[in-house]
C-alpha positions, 0 to 999 in steps of 0.5 A: 581916915588913914593917913597917907603912908608906905611904899604903895602911897609914895609910888602911885604919888610919884607915878602921877607926878612923873607922868603928869596925871591928875587924880580926882583923889587930890584934885577933890580933896578926898578923905580917903585918899590915904586909904586907896593909895596905900592900896595902889589905887587911884582914880584918874582924872582926865581932860585936865584939872580945871573944871568949866563948872563951879558946883558948890560941893566940889573942891576941883578947881574952876575956870578956863581950861586948858586945850586937851592933851592928845597924849593923855590917853597913853599916858593913862593906859601906861600908868595903869600898867605899871600900877598893876592894877586889876580894876581902874577908874576914870573920871574927868572934869566937865568941859563945857567949853569943847564942842563934844564935852570931851567925849573924843578923849574919853573915848580914846583913853578907853580904847587905850586902857583896854588895849594895853591892859586887857584884863584890868577892870574898867569903871568910868565916872563921867559927867553929862555931857549936857544930856547928849546921847550921841556923845554918851554913846561913844563910851557905852559903845566901847563897853566898860564894865561900869559906867557911873554917873553921880546924882550928887543930891536929891531933886530939891537941892540939885539947883542949890549945889550943882552948876549947869546940871539938872536932876532930870538929865542926870536920870537921863544919862543913867537910864540911857546907859542902862538901856545900852546894856552897860551896868550903870551906877550912881551916888549921892552925899547926905548932910546937905539938908535933905530929907529921909523921904527925899533920899527914898524918892531918889533911890526910886528914881534911880531904880526907875532909870534901871541903876542897880549900883549905888553910893551913899556918903557924908558930904564934907566941905572942901573949904569954908567957901564951899556949901557948909555942912547942914547935918553929920548923918549918924552911922546907923542911918547910913546902914539903914539906907544900906538895907532899904536899898536892897530891899527896894531892888538895888544889887550893891549899896555902898553906904557909909560916912566916908563912902565915895563913888569910886572908893573900892569900886572894884568890889561893885563890879565884882559882886554885882555880876551875878545879877540873878542871885536874890540873896542879900547880906551885910558883909561884915568885912566891908563896912557900909557894904550891902550886897544882894 
């Protein structure tokens, strides 16, 4: 892991503080915060920093969130402009306390970013909105470059680590995104006790939902109160999953221990634009990246 340092890191840190913005980088205790912020990139987290769910793998605070901030979409869009981002990622906490799950703020944020930053690539990592297609459609209709929703783990382990979420609901969300003609993306963590057969089954399920971009990383417990790590997966196993994923039909697989769903996400959008290219290679310059 790269230590947080340098001008770019300080610039991102100061900007998020000045504009009272939240990032999953800091709220989720991401191990890649030094690398990403030093490159001048960050994943903004909207709708506050308190989640209504209590997943056993996640470092984000849980509890009763504050009401949504109606000025947040404009502040996010302006921050993207100030950072000069070529590609930005937006995610959020789950807001099961709101009738629309926060969909209106989500839609307004996407609109503002597109208006203020028309040349910036945009990826959104959305919650499941309890599987409500009408809420998800508010986002798919705005056509961000990539819409991501993480399965997080295999079917068997989902009830053990995810709060108020189901494996089938998440697959349905991904399928709906794909059916609307938007590039869908999903990710899982390894090291929670899953088997190889379960990982391959999950990859097959994602492909059946027409998901073509996948990330696979090592689970690291945010604190001692979270789900403990069952196993540290060897790098060669991640490499094997990367090769298998492309052989199965994925267009891009990011698979290595420190991979997180939004890490260097700009490559996932750029390198999957030509879906007709069937030759796949491991990019020697990008550890863990497998692209068709």
